[in-house]
N, C-alpha and C positions, 0 to 999 in steps of 0.2 A: 451666577455660574452654575452649570449643571450639565446633564447629558446632552441637551440641545447645543450648548456651546462646544462640548466635546466633539459632537458629530460635525459641526461646522468647521472646527479646526482640522478634522481629518480631510475634509474637502480641500483645504488650503495646503495640506501636506502632500498632495498628489505627486508633484514633480519630485519631491524629496524621496518619496516611497519608490518611485521608478528608479531613481538614481541608486538607492540602497540595494534594490533587488538586482540591478545591473552589476554592481560591484560584487555582490554576493555570488552571482552565477558566473563570474569570471574565474572563480576558484574551483577547479574540479574536486570532487569528493567521491571518487569511485572506490568501492571496497575491494579488498584483495581477491575475493571470489571472482570478481569480474575484471581482474587484472590491474586494479588501481592501487594508489598509495594511501587510501583511507581518507579520513575526515579531519586530520589534525590541522591543516592549513585553514580550512573553512571554519573550524571551531575557533581558531584564534580571532578571525574576523567577527564571528558572532559574539564571542566573549567581550570584545570591545564595544559592540552595540549595546550589550546588556549593561556594561559598566557605565556607559554614557547616560543611562537612565537612572543612575544612582543606586543600582542594585548590586548586591554582593553575589558573585558567581561561585558556585560550588562545583567541583569536578568529581565525577564518579567514572573514572576511566576503566575500561575493561581490557584486560591483557589479551593481546593477539600477537603471537610469535611470527606470524606471516609478514609483519610489517617491520621496517627498519627501526622505528621507535618503539615497537612492541606494545602499542596501546591504541584503543579506539575511544575517543573522547565522548563524554556525555555531560552536558552543561545543565545546571539547575539554578534557578533563582526563586526565592520565596519572599512573599510580602504578607505581613500580618500573622496572626495566630488563629488557630481554630480549624474546623473543617474547611478544606481547601478546594477551590476550583482550579484544576490544572489545565493548562494548554500544552499539548504535547505535539511537537513537530519533529521532522527528521532532517538531518543535514546531508545524508548521502544521496547519490543520484545513480541512475543507470548510465552505461556507456552511450555516447552520442550516435553511434551507428555511422553510416557512410557520410562523410562531410559534403559530398557533392550534391546531396539531396536537400541541404539546408539553404534557407534564404540568406543566412549570414554564418559566420564562424559560430558554432554552438557554444563556444566559451568567450565570445565577445558579443553579448546580446544587443539587439537593435530593435527599435520600435517601428512597426509598420502597421498602419491603419488601426491604431489604438491597441495593438498587441505587442508585448515584449517577447521576442523570439530568442530562445537559447535553452540549452539543456539545464534542467532544474528550475526553470522559471515557474512553471505551474506545480511541479512535483519535486520539492515541497517548499520552494523558496517563497512563493506567493503567500502561503500560510504563515511562514516564519516572519516575514516582513509585516504582514497585516497584524499579527498578534503584538509584536513589539511597537508598532506604530499606534495601535489602539491604546496601549498603556502610556505611551508618550503623550498622546492627546489628552488623556485623563490628567496627567501631570500639568500640562500647559494650561488646562482649563480649571486647575485647582479643584478638580472633582476627586474626592477620596474614593478608593475602591469600597464597594459595599460589602466586601467579604474578604477572607484570606485568599490569596492567589498563589499559584505556582506556575513556573515556566520550565519546561523540560525540552531540551533540544538534543536529540539522540542520534547515534550512529546506527548503521546496519539494518535499517528498515527494509531495504530492498532485497536483502538476502537472509531474512529469517528473524532478525531482531535479537539474536543471541548476545551480541555485544552492545545492544542498545537498551530497548525497553525491558527485555527480560533480565538484563543485568541490573537495571535500576530496581526491579522488583525484589532483588536479593539484598538490597542495601538498607532495609528498614526505614525507607524514606517516606512512604505513604501511610496515612492514617485510615482507619476503617471507614470513616464517613467522608473521605475525599471523593470527588467526582471528576470526570475528565471530558474535555472537549478535544477531539482529535481531528484537525482540519486536513485530512488526507484522502478525501473522496468527496465527490459532489457532482451535481448536474448543472447544466447550463443556466437554468432558471433559479437555482438555489432553493427549490421548493420541496426537497426530499431530505430527510434526516435519517441516516443509517443507524439502526439499533440492533441489527442481527446479521450474522454471516453464515453461509453454508460451510460444511466441512470441505476441506480441500484434499483430494487424493490424487497423487501422481503415480502412474504405473509405468515401469520399464519392463518390456517383454522381449526376451531374447529367444529366438527360435534357431536351433542348431540342426542342420542336416548334413549333407556331404557334398562338397564342391566337385564340379565336373565340367566336361565340355558339353556345350549345348547340342552338339551333333550326336551325343550318346547319352541321352537323359536317363536311360535305364541303368546306367552305372553311377548315377548321382541321386541325391535326395534334395529336392529343390526347397530350400528354406524360405525363399521369397514367396513361392506359391502357398506354402503352409501359413506364412505370416500374413499374407493377403487374406486368406480364408479366415484366420483368427480375427484379424482386424474387422472384417465384415460381420463375423459372428457376434463380437462384442458390441459393435455399433447397432446391430439389429435386435439383440436380446435385452441389453440393460435397460433401455428406456421403458420397455414393457414390464420388466420385473420390478423396477423401482419407479412406479407410476404416480405416487402421491404428489399432490400439489399443495401449495401454501400461498395464498394471495398476498401475504406480507412481502414476498420475494419477487424480484424481477430478474430472469424469468421465473414463473411460478413452480417449475419442475426442477428435478435434478438433471444435470447435463453430463454427457459423457463424450468428450471430443478427442478423436485421434489427432495428434499434433506432430511432434518431431519424428523424423525417420532418418536413421543413420545410414551413411553410404555402405554399400555392400561390395560389389566387384566393380573394377574400373572399366571393364570392356563388355561389349554386348554378347559375345559368344561364350561366356562363362556362366555356368549355373552357380548361384551363390550358395555357400554352405552355411551362411549365417544371416539372419535378418533381425534387426533390432528396431523397435518402434515404441511409441509412448502414447499414453492416454492421459488427458487432464479431466478429472472428474470433480464436479461441484455438487455435493450431496446435501439434500435437505436434512435438517436436524432430526427428523423422524427416523432416519436410518443411521446405523453405525457403519463406518467405512469398512469394517471387517466383513460385513455382509456383502459388500460390493466385491471385495477381494475374493471371497469364497465363490461368488458367482463367476468371476473371471477365471479363477483357478479351474473350475469345472469345465469351462469352455476350452481352456488350455489343455487339460487332460484329454478331452475328446479329440482335439486337433492333433495332439501327439500320437494318439492311437491310430487315427485315420491316415496320417501322412508318414508315419514312421520317423518322426523328429523328436527332439528333446525341447521342451519349453520351460524356461525359467522366468518366474514372475517376481519382480522386486517392487515393493510398495513404499512410498513415502507419504505418510498421511498426517493430517492435522484435524482432529475432531472439532466440530463446531463448538464455539464457546457459548455459554449461556447468554441468551439475548438480554439486552437491557429492557426493562418493562416499559410498555408504551405510556404508562402513567407515572413513571419515575419523575421526581421533581426536576431533574436537569433536562429531561425531554420536554416536559410541559413548559419550562422556562424558555428553552430555546425556541420552541414553536411560537410562544407569545412574543419574544423579541423579534423574530422574523416578521410577525404580523405588524408589530408596532414600528419597527425601523425600516423594513423593506416592503411592507404592504403585501406580504406573501402568506397564503394559507397553505403552509407546508404540511407534509404527512410523514409519519415514520415508515421506513421501509427496511427490508432485508436485501442483501446483495450476495452475489456469488463469489466475489473476490475477498481474499483475506486481508485484513488491515492490522496495524499495530494495536488496535483496540482489543483484538482477540485475547492476548495474554493478560491484559488488564481485567477483562471480564471474567477470565478463568479464576482470578483471585477475588472476584466478587465486587469489583468496582463498577458502578454505573458509568457508561460511556456513551457519548453521542459523537458520531463521525459526520462532519459537515463542512462544506465549503462551496464555492461557486466556481465550477470549472467546465471547460469543454472536453475534458478527458483526453488531453493531448500528451500526458505525462511521459509515456514511453515511446512516443512516435518521433520520426524525423520532423523537424519544424515544430517542436514543442513550443507552446507560447502561453503566457498569462495575459489575460485581458486586463488592461489598466483599470477599467471600470470595476472589475471583480476585486482587484487588489484593494480599492478604496471601499467598496460596498461591504466586503467581508470585515474590514477593520472596524466599521461602524457597528456591526453585529457583535464583534468581540468586545468592543468598548462597552456596549450596553450590558453584556453579560458581566463584565468586570465591575460595572457600577452597581449591579444588583437589581432586584425587582423594583419596578417603578412605584 
């Protein structure tokens, strides 16, 4: 008995894994920020899955007064002693969007063409089921884990991780030599391992003028015109000012995208007195987000003077976490497992999106973010490929078993 037997057992568990993921995703787990009731019901289901593996479940619930029960659950199970390899998945999901666009009820998942459709199937149910199935296959093949393991299933990943991973970091749970696998990002071929992230900067810009009738523009101050000018100025100036590139990342450069625009006036013949719009900026680690904010503020001041408006800039920023070194043992081990189990010559990369690995890296923990996905997680018709569910479980099982 050994890893080959374990991998073979995972093949035979295919239907059971699909069934488990289907049941898991029938339970909504939308956080209160997005209008949901939280993760308590889904956590109860996951807790039973963990107990069925003979593991003791520890609860590290975070208080959240916005919910009737007043808490956000975080589940932990530990195996063995010593420096631990952790697998960290999240239980919460994003809202399903408009139901009419789905191939099925988003909370009654169905398989079409080898894909299980439903909200939360790929993000992050696929990872959760693959991780637990990998450990189950080890047990059935009587293969002992080659190291101490940890499993953490957290809340609140979709809205900042304050009640999830960040809460766990305050609980004296992790040891200095622990390392993490976070299966919450991936590419279709599974041949990229995320080790670094850009800073995330969200800008809300409010331009205030004077509302008036469109027939008498001299008596109004058009906030929309000033806002449009400022939007164009930011879009034109920032890429040139912050032009550094880094081949570790895709795309290689910092990005500055105008995104949300709030409604202003309901009718065509009114000049708006307020214009509110947003930018999503993904900034390479070579720059500090405060440099970007300063550059936008200078453009805002220029716009205010030119158009006679008031401009208020609000920034929500998250500085990039330290990257995990390309030669860190967990990076080298995952690359070797991917070669051995999946015949993939994978490479380390950086990404523009923030993941739950960020807070862990801030505390000095080496993290790899990896899974195999089509990146459908926040879309209508989210799906998890059944082949990916099985193939990822094999990789996780090999990591649990330790170096060959």
